[in-house]
C-alpha atoms as one frame of an Amber mdcrd trajectory, in Angstrom:
protein
  51.718   1.781 111.918  51.302   3.638 115.181  54.217   5.600 116.612  54.427
   3.492 119.776  54.679   0.325 117.707  57.549   1.858 115.775  59.593   2.110
 118.961  59.633  -1.689 119.300  60.868  -2.014 115.719  63.615   0.552 116.356
  64.851  -1.478 119.298  64.960  -4.715 117.314  66.086  -3.456 113.907  69.762
  -4.243 114.461  68.966  -7.919 115.076  67.128  -8.486 111.777  68.999 -10.413
 109.052  69.950  -8.316 106.019  68.846  -9.800 102.661  70.924  -9.378  99.527
  69.729  -6.263  97.710  72.637  -5.833  95.319  70.350  -5.645  92.281  67.758
  -3.261  93.694  67.612   0.159  91.986  65.559   3.175  93.048  64.882   6.622
  91.596  63.640   9.538  93.705  61.911  12.379  91.839  61.560  15.455  94.036
  60.610  19.088  93.465  62.853  20.146  96.369  66.529  20.913  95.626  68.994
  19.294  98.046  69.500  21.221 101.294  66.942  23.880 100.347  64.391  22.571
 102.838  63.684  19.547 105.001  62.307  17.431 102.159  65.259  18.170  99.894
  67.698  17.311 102.665  65.799  14.146 103.607  66.120  12.520 100.193  69.664
  13.688  99.571  70.570  11.948 102.846  68.503   8.862 102.026  70.030   8.366
  98.576  73.502   8.763 100.062  72.680   6.083 102.642  71.311   3.690 100.035
  74.268   3.885  97.676  76.599   1.014  98.377  73.788  -0.983  99.977  71.698
  -1.532  96.829  72.375  -1.731  93.103  71.691   1.927  92.403  70.020   5.026
  93.833  69.540   8.362  92.088  67.970  11.634  93.204  66.372  13.480  90.288
  65.491  17.036  91.281  66.256  20.676  90.417  70.009  21.266  90.431  72.215
  24.349  90.347  72.467  24.003  86.561  68.698  23.659  86.249  68.144  26.710
  88.424  70.477  28.904  86.346  68.466  28.847  83.167  65.032  28.079  84.620
  65.139  31.071  86.967  63.843  33.296  84.182  60.986  31.068  83.036  59.656
  29.488  86.250  57.252  31.164  88.671  58.076  31.826  92.324  56.398  29.720
  94.981  53.227  31.573  96.014  53.870  33.278  99.348  57.656  32.841  99.156
  59.615  34.545  96.384  62.851  32.931  97.666  61.694  29.571  96.266  60.459
  28.633  92.818  58.315  26.000  91.142  60.847  24.170  88.980  59.784  22.492
  85.756  61.359  19.122  84.903  63.192  18.455  81.654  61.250  15.406  80.416
  63.705  14.087  77.834  66.683  14.360  80.169  64.837  12.637  83.016  63.550
   9.940  80.685  67.151   9.230  79.621  68.255   9.068  83.267  65.502   6.598
  84.079  66.244   4.438  81.038  69.876   4.258  82.134  69.086   3.476  85.775
  66.181   1.078  85.085  64.695   1.535  88.573  62.719  -1.201  90.289  60.758
   1.374  92.280  60.159   5.131  92.066  59.814   7.373  95.114  57.973  10.703
  94.964  57.978  13.039  97.999  56.323  16.168  96.539  53.072  16.902  94.653
  54.698  19.323  92.192  55.797  18.926  88.556  58.684  16.558  89.389  56.445
  14.450  91.594  53.746  14.163  88.955  56.382  13.275  86.367  57.468  10.509
  88.751  53.928   9.131  88.724  53.896   9.106  84.920  57.328   7.449  84.862
  56.252   4.727  87.285  53.313   3.853  85.070  55.467   4.025  81.929  58.072
   1.704  83.469  55.455  -0.495  85.184  57.210  -0.233  88.554  55.752   0.422
  92.019  55.367   3.989  93.249  56.131   4.982  96.849  54.879   8.403  97.941
  56.533  10.249 100.809  54.062  12.511 102.618  56.217  15.027 104.485  54.413
  18.347 104.327  50.788  19.290 104.874  50.767  21.769 102.001  47.033  22.344
 102.318  47.539  23.631 105.874  50.285  25.984 104.677  47.988  27.284 101.951
  45.431  28.025 104.667  47.991  30.181 106.514  49.048  32.253 103.512  45.999
  32.484 101.296  42.449  33.097 102.529  40.895  34.228  99.266  39.776  32.479
  96.099  43.409  31.922  95.122  43.964  30.121  98.416  40.985  27.871  97.817
  42.321  27.126  94.346  45.762  26.228  95.771  44.262  23.917  98.385  42.086
  22.264  95.744  45.101  21.735  93.473  47.317  20.340  96.240  44.620  18.013
  97.545  43.939  16.808  94.027  47.617  16.104  93.331  48.032  14.228  96.601
  44.896  12.176  95.971  46.159  11.306  92.493  49.575  10.238  93.796  48.071
   8.253  96.667  45.586   6.479  94.400  48.349   5.128  92.166  50.869   4.337
  94.909  51.804   0.951  96.296  52.710   2.596  99.596  52.424   6.003 101.276
  54.968   6.908 103.945  54.204   9.598 106.533  56.530  11.008 109.169  54.103
  11.401 112.078  50.811  10.048 113.374  49.010  13.222 112.296  50.410  12.964
 108.765  49.277   9.324 108.645  45.775  10.503 109.515  45.877  13.201 106.840
  47.082  10.687 104.244  44.152   8.390 104.982  41.726  11.312 104.694  43.176
  11.981 101.239  42.520   8.405 100.156  45.805   6.595 100.827  45.121   2.873
 101.048  48.355   1.702 102.664  50.158   4.046 105.027  53.327   3.389 107.001
  55.281   5.471 109.468  58.753   6.475 108.288  61.544   7.838 110.397  64.124
  10.449 109.474  67.836  10.094 108.859  70.567  12.653 109.449  73.577  13.423
 107.237  76.645  11.260 107.753  78.700  14.277 108.843  76.333  14.912 111.752
  77.125  11.416 113.014  80.799  11.075 112.130  82.179  14.332 113.504  83.168
  14.184 117.175  80.474  15.557 119.457  81.292  18.116 122.115  79.197  17.060
 125.138  76.572  19.570 126.211  77.606  21.565 129.270  74.072  21.830 130.605
  74.211  25.615 130.605  71.589  27.639 128.760  72.996  30.855 127.354  72.823
  30.523 123.565  69.729  29.463 121.631  69.322  28.796 117.924  66.602  28.718
 115.287  67.208  27.050 111.917  64.567  26.932 109.220  62.438  28.752 106.709
  61.835  32.330 107.744  58.078  32.213 107.415  54.857  32.605 109.373  54.287
  28.880 109.869  57.611  28.663 111.724  56.405  31.270 114.256  59.488  33.404
 113.607  57.984  36.655 114.995  57.648  34.977 118.395  61.374  34.209 118.399
  62.189  37.830 117.607  59.948  39.010 120.436  61.585  36.515 122.795  65.000
  37.932 121.905  63.744  41.397 122.862  62.467  40.080 126.193  65.616  38.111
 127.103  68.681  40.330 126.661  70.685  37.973 128.909  70.472  35.216 126.250
  72.166  35.085 122.841  69.897  34.230 119.902  71.025  33.094 116.442  68.798
  32.608 113.400  69.780  30.596 110.320  67.632  30.381 107.203  65.937  32.212
 104.366  62.375  32.983 103.405  59.734  35.689 103.094  60.508  37.117 106.581
  64.215  37.531 105.849  64.160  41.341 105.947  62.134  41.328 109.159  64.769
  39.126 110.788  67.622  41.175 109.347  66.119  44.402 110.711  65.569  42.887
 114.156  69.177  41.677 114.251  70.356  45.208 113.436  68.393  46.546 116.407
  69.168  43.888 119.033  72.663  43.269 120.391  71.749  39.714 121.459  70.363
  38.590 118.070  72.523  37.424 115.149  71.167  36.612 111.698  73.547  34.188
 109.970  71.657  33.830 106.685  71.247  30.528 104.911  74.063  28.048 105.603
  75.052  24.750 103.957  74.641  21.843 106.319  78.374  21.241 106.723  78.656
  24.702 108.254  75.490  24.181 110.263  77.140  21.455 112.353  79.562  23.886
 113.957  76.789  26.419 114.554  74.651  23.826 116.351  77.627  22.753 118.447
  78.156  26.332 119.651  74.602  26.617 120.978  72.860  25.109 123.974  69.280
  24.746 122.725  67.389  24.706 119.421  64.009  26.442 119.160  61.280  25.118
 116.853  57.958  26.746 117.854  56.224  26.082 114.514  52.490  26.409 113.934
  52.729  23.725 111.212  55.595  21.196 111.224  55.059  17.693 109.870  58.207
  16.418 111.584  61.022  18.883 112.321  64.198  17.446 110.812  66.411  20.199
 112.183  65.429  19.203 115.729  66.634  15.659 115.007  69.873  17.045 113.563
  70.435  19.053 116.733  69.756  15.927 118.795  72.339  14.044 116.732  74.857
  16.664 117.877  73.860  16.216 121.522  71.770  19.380 121.662  68.115  19.168
 122.748  65.337  21.199 121.178  62.333  23.075 122.516  59.532  22.305 120.052
  55.840  23.109 119.800  53.337  20.331 120.417  52.332  20.575 116.740  55.747
  19.317 115.568  55.520  15.725 114.370  58.773  14.810 116.100  56.962  15.241
 119.433  54.737  12.262 118.493  57.697   9.893 118.812  58.006   8.834 122.491
  61.587   7.606 122.058  62.573  10.989 120.625  60.467  13.050 123.024  62.728
  11.962 125.878  65.454  14.059 124.266  63.172  17.026 123.589  61.376  19.728
 125.508  57.814  19.867 124.176  55.683  22.967 124.665  52.177  22.417 125.985
  49.172  23.278 123.829  48.541  26.439 125.871  52.191  27.181 126.669  53.934
  30.100 124.992  57.499  29.938 123.736  58.602  32.233 126.574  56.905  29.991
 129.144  58.477  26.891 127.627  61.919  28.466 127.704  61.396  29.522 131.333
  60.533  25.917 132.206  63.729  24.633 130.611  65.816  27.319 132.298  64.473
  26.319 135.722  65.989  22.845 135.307  69.420  22.359 136.820  72.407  21.770
 134.552  72.619  18.085 135.462  69.089  17.428 134.170  69.729  19.395 131.001
  72.907  17.381 130.365  70.938  14.150 130.829  68.334  15.294 128.300  71.093
  16.157 125.826  72.594  12.679 126.197  69.207  11.030 125.627  68.762  13.227
 122.558  72.044  12.011 121.089  71.232   8.340 121.656  67.650   8.607 120.379
  68.633  10.394 117.152  71.231   7.785 116.282  68.846   4.912 116.990  66.176
   6.403 114.732  68.746   7.003 111.990  69.749   3.325 111.952  66.154   2.099
 112.064  65.047   4.388 109.243  67.722   3.168 106.836  66.797  -0.466 107.461
  63.051   0.043 107.092  63.495   1.998 103.857  65.441  -0.948 102.459  62.569
  -3.252 103.401  59.976  -0.993 101.769  61.991  -0.536  98.582  62.578  -4.269
  98.336  58.861  -5.078  98.465  56.643  -1.962  98.506  53.533  -3.838  97.494
  53.987  -6.599 100.057  53.900  -4.524 103.237  51.505  -6.120 105.701  51.799
  -3.908 108.770  48.644  -2.766 110.453  47.790   0.899 109.928
């Protein structure tokens, strides 16, 4: 499905009749722990949304208990020692699946948990839905340029091809990710939206003032997020206050910069409940990533009535209905130039953009929940044009 076509479905989703799905059960097997990154947060939110609307929904992924004893026997993620490659416990997961008896299995990652999900789907003879959220091959190209990098890209491409070949449906979160999925052999590809946590929607929103004094970055502290550019921008703009939230291989670089600059605060990694208040205290989110399949944190900021300045490579910029609540950097525009452009707008226009951001995020949230229910109910019967 093309992104423009999705906008029409978003507008009409609320009018569609809701079938009875009280017996539908789904299991999600993910290599990403909840709240550790965008993928982990996505499926924690999705499972929470589905519970109460279907017969059962379970997220099977590394947990705090898993991480305690596995920390000493699992390798770190290449290029990022703050994350690890977690190994599933087959007998425990098998027991969970036998108890749940899922009608469909969802796999969003090409790691050990994801591959176990493929095996489980074939063992249980149930459809497999693959979520394609991250272009891991592109990330491997950023970090590894040697033989090891080629090996990583080969492995990741092979795992994705294997998952796609055995899937009833592949879901991608942007037009570019749809294209990549097809190149990797996906036969049926649909465009999925992104939901936000219930707390982001239920807590009262403080309307944006339209001023631009405090800016925020939230995400993995890594090269693909273009973090060094944010640090340089903080040095160039002493009149603005910058805050950075997250963890990753550039953590010490960020910590050192914050110690040197009076207008830069490093807040570390924060749970999402605390993140709401941090977003509310800022006027603009920055997301100048080199590689960003979607940009969930930008949608979360929008749900709090705060617009984001994002690079043109962020998948969220492909959604016209969302782009009206964003500031999108041009292909040749630097982060500093993009920020200057936003600062030249008067407060009234910035307030209007913030209001559009709030409305667009909530509309996408509602549409995404409904379309996921449709896909889970009949993953093999999707007939949309791709």
